[in-house]
PDB file of N, CA, C and O in Angstrom:
ATOM      1  N   MET A   1      99.978 130.551 106.973  1.00  0.00           N
ATOM      2  CA  MET A   1      99.871 129.171 107.376  1.00  0.00           C
ATOM      3  C   MET A   1      99.428 128.314 106.202  1.00  0.00           C
ATOM      4  O   MET A   1      98.570 128.720 105.417  1.00  0.00           O
ATOM      5  N   ASP A   2     100.018 127.120 106.082  1.00  0.00           N
ATOM      6  CA  ASP A   2      99.633 126.204 105.019  1.00  0.00           C
ATOM      7  C   ASP A   2      98.216 125.694 105.249  1.00  0.00           C
ATOM      8  O   ASP A   2      97.750 125.580 106.383  1.00  0.00           O
ATOM      9  N   LYS A   3      97.542 125.389 104.137  1.00  0.00           N
ATOM     10  CA  LYS A   3      96.213 124.806 104.214  1.00  0.00           C
ATOM     11  C   LYS A   3      96.332 123.408 104.824  1.00  0.00           C
ATOM     12  O   LYS A   3      97.235 122.659 104.451  1.00  0.00           O
ATOM     13  N   PRO A   4      95.441 123.036 105.754  1.00  0.00           N
ATOM     14  CA  PRO A   4      95.533 121.697 106.344  1.00  0.00           C
ATOM     15  C   PRO A   4      95.316 120.617 105.292  1.00  0.00           C
ATOM     16  O   PRO A   4      94.552 120.790 104.342  1.00  0.00           O
ATOM     17  N   ARG A   5      96.004 119.505 105.485  1.00  0.00           N
ATOM     18  CA  ARG A   5      95.856 118.363 104.586  1.00  0.00           C
ATOM     19  C   ARG A   5      95.012 117.308 105.280  1.00  0.00           C
ATOM     20  O   ARG A   5      95.236 116.976 106.444  1.00  0.00           O
ATOM     21  N   ILE A   6      94.046 116.792 104.551  1.00  0.00           N
ATOM     22  CA  ILE A   6      93.085 115.837 105.085  1.00  0.00           C
ATOM     23  C   ILE A   6      93.439 114.445 104.566  1.00  0.00           C
ATOM     24  O   ILE A   6      93.644 114.256 103.367  1.00  0.00           O
ATOM     25  N   TYR A   7      93.507 113.475 105.474  1.00  0.00           N
ATOM     26  CA  TYR A   7      93.828 112.103 105.085  1.00  0.00           C
ATOM     27  C   TYR A   7      92.743 111.518 104.192  1.00  0.00           C
ATOM     28  O   TYR A   7      91.556 111.796 104.363  1.00  0.00           O
ATOM     29  N   HIS A   8      93.179 110.698 103.233  1.00  0.00           N
ATOM     30  CA  HIS A   8      92.243 109.928 102.433  1.00  0.00           C
ATOM     31  C   HIS A   8      92.916 108.768 101.735  1.00  0.00           C
ATOM     32  O   HIS A   8      94.099 108.825 101.400  1.00  0.00           O
ATOM     33  N   ASP A   9      92.148 107.713 101.521  1.00  0.00           N
ATOM     34  CA  ASP A   9      92.571 106.583 100.695  1.00  0.00           C
ATOM     35  C   ASP A   9      91.921 106.810  99.332  1.00  0.00           C
ATOM     36  O   ASP A   9      90.696 106.768  99.216  1.00  0.00           O
ATOM     37  N   LEU A  10      92.720 107.046  98.314  1.00  0.00           N
ATOM     38  CA  LEU A  10      92.195 107.409  97.002  1.00  0.00           C
ATOM     39  C   LEU A  10      91.374 106.301  96.348  1.00  0.00           C
ATOM     40  O   LEU A  10      90.722 106.541  95.332  1.00  0.00           O
ATOM     41  N   GLN A  11      91.394 105.111  96.904  1.00  0.00           N
ATOM     42  CA  GLN A  11      90.631 104.008  96.322  1.00  0.00           C
ATOM     43  C   GLN A  11      89.187 103.950  96.821  1.00  0.00           C
ATOM     44  O   GLN A  11      88.391 103.175  96.291  1.00  0.00           O
ATOM     45  N   LYS A  12      88.837 104.738  97.811  1.00  0.00           N
ATOM     46  CA  LYS A  12      87.471 104.773  98.362  1.00  0.00           C
ATOM     47  C   LYS A  12      86.666 105.813  97.587  1.00  0.00           C
ATOM     48  O   LYS A  12      86.631 106.988  97.954  1.00  0.00           O
ATOM     49  N   GLN A  13      86.006 105.355  96.487  1.00  0.00           N
ATOM     50  CA  GLN A  13      85.330 106.275  95.569  1.00  0.00           C
ATOM     51  C   GLN A  13      83.861 105.923  95.392  1.00  0.00           C
ATOM     52  O   GLN A  13      83.431 104.800  95.653  1.00  0.00           O
ATOM     53  N   ASP A  14      83.094 106.932  94.933  1.00  0.00           N
ATOM     54  CA  ASP A  14      81.702 106.687  94.578  1.00  0.00           C
ATOM     55  C   ASP A  14      81.631 106.254  93.112  1.00  0.00           C
ATOM     56  O   ASP A  14      82.663 106.075  92.465  1.00  0.00           O
ATOM     57  N   ASP A  15      80.431 106.088  92.599  1.00  0.00           N
ATOM     58  CA  ASP A  15      80.245 105.616  91.218  1.00  0.00           C
ATOM     59  C   ASP A  15      80.773 106.588  90.168  1.00  0.00           C
ATOM     60  O   ASP A  15      81.003 106.202  89.022  1.00  0.00           O
ATOM     61  N   GLU A  16      80.965 107.846  90.555  1.00  0.00           N
ATOM     62  CA  GLU A  16      81.450 108.865  89.616  1.00  0.00           C
ATOM     63  C   GLU A  16      82.945 109.122  89.756  1.00  0.00           C
ATOM     64  O   GLU A  16      83.480 110.034  89.125  1.00  0.00           O
ATOM     65  N   GLY A  17      83.622 108.324  90.579  1.00  0.00           N
ATOM     66  CA  GLY A  17      85.067 108.465  90.729  1.00  0.00           C
ATOM     67  C   GLY A  17      85.503 109.526  91.717  1.00  0.00           C
ATOM     68  O   GLY A  17      86.690 109.842  91.801  1.00  0.00           O
ATOM     69  N   ARG A  18      84.563 110.080  92.467  1.00  0.00           N
ATOM     70  CA  ARG A  18      84.904 111.066  93.507  1.00  0.00           C
ATOM     71  C   ARG A  18      85.224 110.311  94.790  1.00  0.00           C
ATOM     72  O   ARG A  18      84.630 109.268  95.062  1.00  0.00           O
ATOM     73  N   ILE A  19      86.157 110.829  95.577  1.00  0.00           N
ATOM     74  CA  ILE A  19      86.486 110.144  96.834  1.00  0.00           C
ATOM     75  C   ILE A  19      85.403 110.426  97.871  1.00  0.00           C
ATOM     76  O   ILE A  19      84.919 111.551  98.000  1.00  0.00           O
ATOM     77  N   LYS A  20      85.034 109.376  98.608  1.00  0.00           N
ATOM     78  CA  LYS A  20      84.054 109.509  99.678  1.00  0.00           C
ATOM     79  C   LYS A  20      84.768 110.005 100.935  1.00  0.00           C
ATOM     80  O   LYS A  20      85.829 109.497 101.299  1.00  0.00           O
ATOM     81  N   LEU A  21      84.190 110.976 101.576  1.00  0.00           N
ATOM     82  CA  LEU A  21      84.801 111.571 102.766  1.00  0.00           C
ATOM     83  C   LEU A  21      84.219 110.937 104.026  1.00  0.00           C
ATOM     84  O   LEU A  21      83.764 111.634 104.933  1.00  0.00           O
ATOM     85  N   THR A  22      84.240 109.607 104.069  1.00  0.00           N
ATOM     86  CA  THR A  22      83.620 108.854 105.159  1.00  0.00           C
ATOM     87  C   THR A  22      84.615 108.041 105.975  1.00  0.00           C
ATOM     88  O   THR A  22      84.228 107.433 106.973  1.00  0.00           O
ATOM     89  N   LEU A  23      85.870 108.012 105.585  1.00  0.00           N
ATOM     90  CA  LEU A  23      86.865 107.218 106.308  1.00  0.00           C
ATOM     91  C   LEU A  23      87.145 107.819 107.680  1.00  0.00           C
ATOM     92  O   LEU A  23      87.077 109.035 107.858  1.00  0.00           O
ATOM     93  N   LEU A  24      87.457 106.970 108.640  1.00  0.00           N
ATOM     94  CA  LEU A  24      87.722 107.422 110.002  1.00  0.00           C
ATOM     95  C   LEU A  24      88.862 108.445 110.046  1.00  0.00           C
ATOM     96  O   LEU A  24      88.750 109.462 110.731  1.00  0.00           O
ATOM     97  N   GLY A  25      89.951 108.188 109.327  1.00  0.00           N
ATOM     98  CA  GLY A  25      91.071 109.127 109.300  1.00  0.00           C
ATOM     99  C   GLY A  25      90.682 110.470 108.707  1.00  0.00           C
ATOM    100  O   GLY A  25      91.145 111.515 109.163  1.00  0.00           O
ATOM    101  N   THR A  26      89.833 110.441 107.689  1.00  0.00           N
ATOM    102  CA  THR A  26      89.334 111.674 107.069  1.00  0.00           C
ATOM    103  C   THR A  26      88.492 112.457 108.071  1.00  0.00           C
ATOM    104  O   THR A  26      88.684 113.658 108.260  1.00  0.00           O
ATOM    105  N   LEU A  27      87.559 111.759 108.709  1.00  0.00           N
ATOM    106  CA  LEU A  27      86.677 112.412 109.682  1.00  0.00           C
ATOM    107  C   LEU A  27      87.466 112.990 110.852  1.00  0.00           C
ATOM    108  O   LEU A  27      87.144 114.070 111.348  1.00  0.00           O
ATOM    109  N   ARG A  28      88.495 112.278 111.293  1.00  0.00           N
ATOM    110  CA  ARG A  28      89.328 112.783 112.391  1.00  0.00           C
ATOM    111  C   ARG A  28      90.057 114.062 111.997  1.00  0.00           C
ATOM    112  O   ARG A  28      90.115 115.011 112.778  1.00  0.00           O
ATOM    113  N   ASP A  29      90.617 114.088 110.776  1.00  0.00           N
ATOM    114  CA  ASP A  29      91.314 115.296 110.322  1.00  0.00           C
ATOM    115  C   ASP A  29      90.349 116.469 110.191  1.00  0.00           C
ATOM    116  O   ASP A  29      90.676 117.588 110.586  1.00  0.00           O
ATOM    117  N   LEU A  30      89.166 116.221 109.640  1.00  0.00           N
ATOM    118  CA  LEU A  30      88.177 117.295 109.500  1.00  0.00           C
ATOM    119  C   LEU A  30      87.819 117.865 110.871  1.00  0.00           C
ATOM    120  O   LEU A  30      87.709 119.081 111.033  1.00  0.00           O
ATOM    121  N   GLU A  31      87.640 116.991 111.850  1.00  0.00           N
ATOM    122  CA  GLU A  31      87.314 117.440 113.204  1.00  0.00           C
ATOM    123  C   GLU A  31      88.495 118.188 113.840  1.00  0.00           C
ATOM    124  O   GLU A  31      88.315 119.239 114.455  1.00  0.00           O
ATOM    125  N   ARG A  32      89.698 117.633 113.683  1.00  0.00           N
ATOM    126  CA  ARG A  32      90.896 118.257 114.267  1.00  0.00           C
ATOM    127  C   ARG A  32      91.086 119.687 113.768  1.00  0.00           C
ATOM    128  O   ARG A  32      91.476 120.567 114.535  1.00  0.00           O
ATOM    129  N   TYR A  33      90.813 119.920 112.489  1.00  0.00           N
ATOM    130  CA  TYR A  33      91.002 121.246 111.913  1.00  0.00           C
ATOM    131  C   TYR A  33      89.744 122.111 111.968  1.00  0.00           C
ATOM    132  O   TYR A  33      89.758 123.257 111.518  1.00  0.00           O
ATOM    133  N   GLY A  34      88.648 121.561 112.524  1.00  0.00           N
ATOM    134  CA  GLY A  34      87.416 122.336 112.646  1.00  0.00           C
ATOM    135  C   GLY A  34      86.768 122.652 111.317  1.00  0.00           C
ATOM    136  O   GLY A  34      86.162 123.711 111.156  1.00  0.00           O
ATOM    137  N   ILE A  35      86.890 121.746 110.363  1.00  0.00           N
ATOM    138  CA  ILE A  35      86.356 121.969 109.019  1.00  0.00           C
ATOM    139  C   ILE A  35      84.939 121.429 108.915  1.00  0.00           C
ATOM    140  O   ILE A  35      84.683 120.264 109.219  1.00  0.00           O
ATOM    141  N   THR A  36      84.019 122.287 108.481  1.00  0.00           N
ATOM    142  CA  THR A  36      82.646 121.894 108.201  1.00  0.00           C
ATOM    143  C   THR A  36      82.495 121.786 106.686  1.00  0.00           C
ATOM    144  O   THR A  36      82.747 122.747 105.959  1.00  0.00           O
ATOM    145  N   LEU A  37      82.088 120.628 106.224  1.00  0.00           N
ATOM    146  CA  LEU A  37      81.969 120.401 104.785  1.00  0.00           C
ATOM    147  C   LEU A  37      80.779 121.166 104.203  1.00  0.00           C
ATOM    148  O   LEU A  37      79.720 121.267 104.823  1.00  0.00           O
ATOM    149  N   HIS A  38      80.981 121.699 102.999  1.00  0.00           N
ATOM    150  CA  HIS A  38      79.901 122.351 102.255  1.00  0.00           C
ATOM    151  C   HIS A  38      80.259 122.305 100.779  1.00  0.00           C
ATOM    152  O   HIS A  38      81.429 122.190 100.413  1.00  0.00           O
ATOM    153  N   ASP A  39      79.239 122.396  99.937  1.00  0.00           N
ATOM    154  CA  ASP A  39      79.458 122.370  98.490  1.00  0.00           C
ATOM    155  C   ASP A  39      80.431 123.466  98.073  1.00  0.00           C
ATOM    156  O   ASP A  39      80.307 124.619  98.486  1.00  0.00           O
ATOM    157  N   GLY A  40      81.396 123.084  97.250  1.00  0.00           N
ATOM    158  CA  GLY A  40      82.358 124.039  96.708  1.00  0.00           C
ATOM    159  C   GLY A  40      83.600 124.244  97.546  1.00  0.00           C
ATOM    160  O   GLY A  40      84.522 124.939  97.119  1.00  0.00           O
ATOM    161  N   LEU A  41      83.647 123.652  98.742  1.00  0.00           N
ATOM    162  CA  LEU A  41      84.819 123.787  99.605  1.00  0.00           C
ATOM    163  C   LEU A  41      86.029 123.127  98.953  1.00  0.00           C
ATOM    164  O   LEU A  41      85.958 121.977  98.518  1.00  0.00           O
ATOM    165  N   LYS A  42      87.137 123.858  98.887  1.00  0.00           N
ATOM    166  CA  LYS A  42      88.379 123.314  98.334  1.00  0.00           C
ATOM    167  C   LYS A  42      89.228 122.777  99.474  1.00  0.00           C
ATOM    168  O   LYS A  42      89.464 123.470 100.464  1.00  0.00           O
ATOM    169  N   LEU A  43      89.689 121.530  99.327  1.00  0.00           N
ATOM    170  CA  LEU A  43      90.515 120.897 100.346  1.00  0.00           C
ATOM    171  C   LEU A  43      91.752 120.272  99.721  1.00  0.00           C
ATOM    172  O   LEU A  43      91.774 119.936  98.537  1.00  0.00           O
ATOM    173  N   SER A  44      92.772 120.125 100.541  1.00  0.00           N
ATOM    174  CA  SER A  44      93.976 119.390 100.160  1.00  0.00           C
ATOM    175  C   SER A  44      93.936 118.039 100.860  1.00  0.00           C
ATOM    176  O   SER A  44      93.634 117.958 102.051  1.00  0.00           O
ATOM    177  N   PHE A  45      94.239 116.987 100.120  1.00  0.00           N
ATOM    178  CA  PHE A  45      94.212 115.630 100.660  1.00  0.00           C
ATOM    179  C   PHE A  45      95.599 115.009 100.587  1.00  0.00           C
ATOM    180  O   PHE A  45      96.417 115.375  99.743  1.00  0.00           O
ATOM    181  N   TRP A  46      95.848 114.055 101.495  1.00  0.00           N
ATOM    182  CA  TRP A  46      97.080 113.275 101.448  1.00  0.00           C
ATOM    183  C   TRP A  46      96.729 111.809 101.615  1.00  0.00           C
ATOM    184  O   TRP A  46      95.711 111.454 102.210  1.00  0.00           O
ATOM    185  N   CYS A  47      97.595 110.967 101.074  1.00  0.00           N
ATOM    186  CA  CYS A  47      97.396 109.521 101.107  1.00  0.00           C
ATOM    187  C   CYS A  47      98.759 108.853 101.278  1.00  0.00           C
ATOM    188  O   CYS A  47      99.761 109.315 100.732  1.00  0.00           O
ATOM    189  N   ASP A  48      98.783 107.762 102.042  1.00  0.00           N
ATOM    190  CA  ASP A  48     100.029 107.006 102.221  1.00  0.00           C
ATOM    191  C   ASP A  48     100.567 106.517 100.882  1.00  0.00           C
ATOM    192  O   ASP A  48      99.809 106.082 100.015  1.00  0.00           O
ATOM    193  N   ASP A  49     101.879 106.594 100.726  1.00  0.00           N
ATOM    194  CA  ASP A  49     102.540 106.046  99.545  1.00  0.00           C
ATOM    195  C   ASP A  49     104.032 105.929  99.870  1.00  0.00           C
ATOM    196  O   ASP A  49     104.496 106.400 100.908  1.00  0.00           O
ATOM    197  N   ALA A  50     104.754 105.306  98.981  1.00  0.00           N
ATOM    198  CA  ALA A  50     106.201 105.145  99.156  1.00  0.00           C
ATOM    199  C   ALA A  50     106.891 105.363  97.823  1.00  0.00           C
ATOM    200  O   ALA A  50     106.291 105.182  96.763  1.00  0.00           O
ATOM    201  N   ASN A  51     108.161 105.754  97.885  1.00  0.00           N
ATOM    202  CA  ASN A  51     108.938 105.915  96.660  1.00  0.00           C
ATOM    203  C   ASN A  51     109.511 104.559  96.237  1.00  0.00           C
ATOM    204  O   ASN A  51     109.216 103.537  96.855  1.00  0.00           O
ATOM    205  N   ASP A  52     110.316 104.556  95.200  1.00  0.00           N
ATOM    206  CA  ASP A  52     110.880 103.306  94.672  1.00  0.00           C
ATOM    207  C   ASP A  52     111.803 102.599  95.661  1.00  0.00           C
ATOM    208  O   ASP A  52     112.057 101.402  95.528  1.00  0.00           O
ATOM    209  N   GLN A  53     112.303 103.333  96.646  1.00  0.00           N
ATOM    210  CA  GLN A  53     113.181 102.751  97.653  1.00  0.00           C
ATOM    211  C   GLN A  53     112.396 102.285  98.881  1.00  0.00           C
ATOM    212  O   GLN A  53     112.990 101.834  99.860  1.00  0.00           O
ATOM    213  N   GLY A  54     111.070 102.390  98.836  1.00  0.00           N
ATOM    214  CA  GLY A  54     110.234 101.971  99.947  1.00  0.00           C
ATOM    215  C   GLY A  54     110.129 102.989 101.069  1.00  0.00           C
ATOM    216  O   GLY A  54     109.603 102.679 102.138  1.00  0.00           O
ATOM    217  N   GLU A  55     110.623 104.201 100.840  1.00  0.00           N
ATOM    218  CA  GLU A  55     110.563 105.257 101.853  1.00  0.00           C
ATOM    219  C   GLU A  55     109.231 105.996 101.750  1.00  0.00           C
ATOM    220  O   GLU A  55     108.713 106.210 100.654  1.00  0.00           O
ATOM    221  N   PHE A  56     108.685 106.381 102.894  1.00  0.00           N
ATOM    222  CA  PHE A  56     107.412 107.098 102.951  1.00  0.00           C
ATOM    223  C   PHE A  56     107.469 108.358 102.094  1.00  0.00           C
ATOM    224  O   PHE A  56     108.392 109.161 102.226  1.00  0.00           O
ATOM    225  N   ASP A  57     106.488 108.530 101.223  1.00  0.00           N
ATOM    226  CA  ASP A  57     106.405 109.702 100.342  1.00  0.00           C
ATOM    227  C   ASP A  57     104.935 109.909  99.996  1.00  0.00           C
ATOM    228  O   ASP A  57     104.452 109.403  98.983  1.00  0.00           O
ATOM    229  N   GLU A  58     104.229 110.652 100.839  1.00  0.00           N
ATOM    230  CA  GLU A  58     102.782 110.755 100.696  1.00  0.00           C
ATOM    231  C   GLU A  58     102.357 111.405  99.386  1.00  0.00           C
ATOM    232  O   GLU A  58     103.040 112.272  98.843  1.00  0.00           O
ATOM    233  N   ILE A  59     101.204 110.955  98.900  1.00  0.00           N
ATOM    234  CA  ILE A  59     100.556 111.545  97.737  1.00  0.00           C
ATOM    235  C   ILE A  59      99.790 112.776  98.208  1.00  0.00           C
ATOM    236  O   ILE A  59      99.141 112.743  99.254  1.00  0.00           O
ATOM    237  N   LEU A  60      99.861 113.848  97.451  1.00  0.00           N
ATOM    238  CA  LEU A  60      99.131 115.080  97.734  1.00  0.00           C
ATOM    239  C   LEU A  60      98.252 115.410  96.537  1.00  0.00           C
ATOM    240  O   LEU A  60      98.682 115.270  95.392  1.00  0.00           O
ATOM    241  N   ILE A  61      97.026 115.846  96.797  1.00  0.00           N
ATOM    242  CA  ILE A  61      96.103 116.172  95.708  1.00  0.00           C
ATOM    243  C   ILE A  61      95.021 117.119  96.227  1.00  0.00           C
ATOM    244  O   ILE A  61      94.654 117.062  97.401  1.00  0.00           O
ATOM    245  N   GLU A  62      94.520 117.975  95.366  1.00  0.00           N
ATOM    246  CA  GLU A  62      93.480 118.941  95.723  1.00  0.00           C
ATOM    247  C   GLU A  62      92.126 118.426  95.244  1.00  0.00           C
ATOM    248  O   GLU A  62      92.047 117.657  94.286  1.00  0.00           O
ATOM    249  N   GLY A  63      91.061 118.858  95.922  1.00  0.00           N
ATOM    250  CA  GLY A  63      89.717 118.452  95.520  1.00  0.00           C
ATOM    251  C   GLY A  63      88.675 119.459  95.951  1.00  0.00           C
ATOM    252  O   GLY A  63      88.919 120.306  96.810  1.00  0.00           O
ATOM    253  N   ILE A  64      87.495 119.350  95.333  1.00  0.00           N
ATOM    254  CA  ILE A  64      86.366 120.223  95.642  1.00  0.00           C
ATOM    255  C   ILE A  64      85.218 119.357  96.158  1.00  0.00           C
ATOM    256  O   ILE A  64      84.840 118.364  95.536  1.00  0.00           O
ATOM    257  N   VAL A  65      84.682 119.751  97.290  1.00  0.00           N
ATOM    258  CA  VAL A  65      83.663 118.993  98.009  1.00  0.00           C
ATOM    259  C   VAL A  65      82.269 119.222  97.438  1.00  0.00           C
ATOM    260  O   VAL A  65      81.926 120.326  97.015  1.00  0.00           O
ATOM    261  N   SER A  66      81.474 118.154  97.436  1.00  0.00           N
ATOM    262  CA  SER A  66      80.047 118.242  97.121  1.00  0.00           C
ATOM    263  C   SER A  66      79.332 117.114  97.852  1.00  0.00           C
ATOM    264  O   SER A  66      79.962 116.186  98.360  1.00  0.00           O
ATOM    265  N   TYR A  67      78.015 117.208  97.897  1.00  0.00           N
ATOM    266  CA  TYR A  67      77.233 116.179  98.578  1.00  0.00           C
ATOM    267  C   TYR A  67      76.687 115.218  97.534  1.00  0.00           C
ATOM    268  O   TYR A  67      76.080 115.636  96.548  1.00  0.00           O
ATOM    269  N   ASN A  68      76.908 113.919  97.760  1.00  0.00           N
ATOM    270  CA  ASN A  68      76.390 112.872  96.883  1.00  0.00           C
ATOM    271  C   ASN A  68      75.006 112.495  97.413  1.00  0.00           C
ATOM    272  O   ASN A  68      74.884 111.750  98.385  1.00  0.00           O
ATOM    273  N   GLU A  69      73.998 113.002  96.780  1.00  0.00           N
ATOM    274  CA  GLU A  69      72.620 112.787  97.217  1.00  0.00           C
ATOM    275  C   GLU A  69      72.230 111.311  97.124  1.00  0.00           C
ATOM    276  O   GLU A  69      71.512 110.799  97.983  1.00  0.00           O
ATOM    277  N   LYS A  70      72.698 110.639  96.092  1.00  0.00           N
ATOM    278  CA  LYS A  70      72.366 109.223  95.890  1.00  0.00           C
ATOM    279  C   LYS A  70      72.906 108.353  97.033  1.00  0.00           C
ATOM    280  O   LYS A  70      72.190 107.496  97.551  1.00  0.00           O
ATOM    281  N   GLU A  71      74.167 108.572  97.426  1.00  0.00           N
ATOM    282  CA  GLU A  71      74.800 107.758  98.463  1.00  0.00           C
ATOM    283  C   GLU A  71      74.739 108.402  99.851  1.00  0.00           C
ATOM    284  O   GLU A  71      75.201 107.822 100.833  1.00  0.00           O
ATOM    285  N   LYS A  72      74.165 109.605  99.920  1.00  0.00           N
ATOM    286  CA  LYS A  72      73.987 110.317 101.189  1.00  0.00           C
ATOM    287  C   LYS A  72      75.305 110.490 101.946  1.00  0.00           C
ATOM    288  O   LYS A  72      75.401 110.172 103.131  1.00  0.00           O
ATOM    289  N   CYS A  73      76.320 111.003 101.237  1.00  0.00           N
ATOM    290  CA  CYS A  73      77.609 111.261 101.878  1.00  0.00           C
ATOM    291  C   CYS A  73      78.334 112.384 101.134  1.00  0.00           C
ATOM    292  O   CYS A  73      78.033 112.694  99.981  1.00  0.00           O
ATOM    293  N   TRP A  74      79.294 112.978 101.834  1.00  0.00           N
ATOM    294  CA  TRP A  74      80.138 114.011 101.237  1.00  0.00           C
ATOM    295  C   TRP A  74      81.226 113.331 100.410  1.00  0.00           C
ATOM    296  O   TRP A  74      81.750 112.282 100.785  1.00  0.00           O
ATOM    297  N   VAL A  75      81.555 113.951  99.277  1.00  0.00           N
ATOM    298  CA  VAL A  75      82.581 113.446  98.372  1.00  0.00           C
ATOM    299  C   VAL A  75      83.453 114.614  97.930  1.00  0.00           C
ATOM    300  O   VAL A  75      83.118 115.776  98.162  1.00  0.00           O
ATOM    301  N   ALA A  76      84.577 114.294  97.291  1.00  0.00           N
ATOM    302  CA  ALA A  76      85.418 115.343  96.707  1.00  0.00           C
ATOM    303  C   ALA A  76      85.814 114.926  95.299  1.00  0.00           C
ATOM    304  O   ALA A  76      86.269 113.806  95.067  1.00  0.00           O
ATOM    305  N   ASP A  77      85.631 115.847  94.371  1.00  0.00           N
ATOM    306  CA  ASP A  77      86.058 115.665  92.994  1.00  0.00           C
ATOM    307  C   ASP A  77      87.510 116.125  92.922  1.00  0.00           C
ATOM    308  O   ASP A  77      87.810 117.299  93.140  1.00  0.00           O
ATOM    309  N   LEU A  78      88.407 115.191  92.616  1.00  0.00           N
ATOM    310  CA  LEU A  78      89.834 115.489  92.657  1.00  0.00           C
ATOM    311  C   LEU A  78      90.324 116.166  91.388  1.00  0.00           C
ATOM    312  O   LEU A  78      89.862 115.871  90.286  1.00  0.00           O
ATOM    313  N   ASP A  79      91.265 117.075  91.568  1.00  0.00           N
ATOM    314  CA  ASP A  79      91.948 117.739  90.459  1.00  0.00           C
ATOM    315  C   ASP A  79      93.207 116.927  90.181  1.00  0.00           C
ATOM    316  O   ASP A  79      94.239 117.140  90.817  1.00  0.00           O
ATOM    317  N   TRP A  80      93.125 115.999  89.232  1.00  0.00           N
ATOM    318  CA  TRP A  80      94.236 115.088  88.965  1.00  0.00           C
ATOM    319  C   TRP A  80      95.465 115.819  88.444  1.00  0.00           C
ATOM    320  O   TRP A  80      96.568 115.276  88.498  1.00  0.00           O
ATOM    321  N   ASP A  81      95.298 117.043  87.940  1.00  0.00           N
ATOM    322  CA  ASP A  81      96.454 117.839  87.519  1.00  0.00           C
ATOM    323  C   ASP A  81      97.287 118.280  88.731  1.00  0.00           C
ATOM    324  O   ASP A  81      98.459 118.627  88.585  1.00  0.00           O
ATOM    325  N   SER A  82      96.684 118.265  89.920  1.00  0.00           N
ATOM    326  CA  SER A  82      97.413 118.671  91.126  1.00  0.00           C
ATOM    327  C   SER A  82      98.105 117.483  91.811  1.00  0.00           C
ATOM    328  O   SER A  82      98.770 117.674  92.830  1.00  0.00           O
ATOM    329  N   PHE A  83      97.964 116.275  91.280  1.00  0.00           N
ATOM    330  CA  PHE A  83      98.560 115.066  91.853  1.00  0.00           C
ATOM    331  C   PHE A  83     100.082 115.214  91.905  1.00  0.00           C
ATOM    332  O   PHE A  83     100.726 115.559  90.914  1.00  0.00           O
ATOM    333  N   ARG A  84     100.645 114.941  93.104  1.00  0.00           N
ATOM    334  CA  ARG A  84     102.096 115.029  93.288  1.00  0.00           C
ATOM    335  C   ARG A  84     102.469 114.251  94.545  1.00  0.00           C
ATOM    336  O   ARG A  84     101.604 113.819  95.307  1.00  0.00           O
ATOM    337  N   HIS A  85     103.749 114.085  94.741  1.00  0.00           N
ATOM    338  CA  HIS A  85     104.258 113.476  95.959  1.00  0.00           C
ATOM    339  C   HIS A  85     104.870 114.577  96.832  1.00  0.00           C
ATOM    340  O   HIS A  85     105.285 115.621  96.330  1.00  0.00           O
ATOM    341  N   ALA A  86     104.918 114.332  98.130  1.00  0.00           N
ATOM    342  CA  ALA A  86     105.501 115.303  99.058  1.00  0.00           C
ATOM    343  C   ALA A  86     106.940 115.623  98.679  1.00  0.00           C
ATOM    344  O   ALA A  86     107.386 116.760  98.828  1.00  0.00           O
ATOM    345  N   SER A  87     107.663 114.625  98.192  1.00  0.00           N
ATOM    346  CA  SER A  87     109.061 114.858  97.795  1.00  0.00           C
ATOM    347  C   SER A  87     109.158 115.837  96.624  1.00  0.00           C
ATOM    348  O   SER A  87     110.162 116.535  96.487  1.00  0.00           O
ATOM    349  N   ASP A  88     108.122 115.895  95.778  1.00  0.00           N
ATOM    350  CA  ASP A  88     108.104 116.868  94.678  1.00  0.00           C
ATOM    351  C   ASP A  88     108.070 118.291  95.221  1.00  0.00           C
ATOM    352  O   ASP A  88     108.777 119.166  94.722  1.00  0.00           O
ATOM    353  N   GLU A  89     107.248 118.524  96.245  1.00  0.00           N
ATOM    354  CA  GLU A  89     107.164 119.847  96.860  1.00  0.00           C
ATOM    355  C   GLU A  89     108.465 120.208  97.561  1.00  0.00           C
ATOM    356  O   GLU A  89     108.917 121.350  97.481  1.00  0.00           O
ATOM    357  N   ALA A  90     109.065 119.248  98.244  1.00  0.00           N
ATOM    358  CA  ALA A  90     110.330 119.495  98.931  1.00  0.00           C
ATOM    359  C   ALA A  90     111.421 119.875  97.937  1.00  0.00           C
ATOM    360  O   ALA A  90     112.227 120.765  98.207  1.00  0.00           O
ATOM    361  N   ALA A  91     111.449 119.201  96.782  1.00  0.00           N
ATOM    362  CA  ALA A  91     112.454 119.486  95.760  1.00  0.00           C
ATOM    363  C   ALA A  91     112.260 120.885  95.172  1.00  0.00           C
ATOM    364  O   ALA A  91     113.238 121.568  94.869  1.00  0.00           O
ATOM    365  N   ARG A  92     110.996 121.319  95.007  1.00  0.00           N
ATOM    366  CA  ARG A  92     110.710 122.639  94.449  1.00  0.00           C
ATOM    367  C   ARG A  92     111.085 123.757  95.416  1.00  0.00           C
ATOM    368  O   ARG A  92     111.492 124.836  94.985  1.00  0.00           O
ATOM    369  N   SER A  93     110.952 123.510  96.721  1.00  0.00           N
ATOM    370  CA  SER A  93     111.199 124.575  97.693  1.00  0.00           C
ATOM    371  C   SER A  93     112.673 124.677  98.089  1.00  0.00           C
ATOM    372  O   SER A  93     113.056 125.605  98.801  1.00  0.00           O
ATOM    373  N   SER A  94     113.504 123.730  97.636  1.00  0.00           N
ATOM    374  CA  SER A  94     114.926 123.808  98.022  1.00  0.00           C
ATOM    375  C   SER A  94     115.768 124.443  96.946  1.00  0.00           C
ATOM    376  O   SER A  94     116.980 124.583  97.112  1.00  0.00           O
TER     377      SER A  94
END
């Protein structure tokens, strides 16, 4: 089974550039998949996007979870080398 993808808006970041895991869509996905956040947890995230023709083509990216003690919330440090679009994965698998 594929790893679940958790919704996120990549623009919702803390002072260190990590995404905050506080958005309603993020929290809903975490609950739907029964995921309990903890330091070091690896997650896959997705974000709304479109291709040059305006067609839906979500952004996919991997990240590692940690707790931001200063802001009292869970965050994820993204692996920007894993940044891709869903259409990239579809092209590789065909």
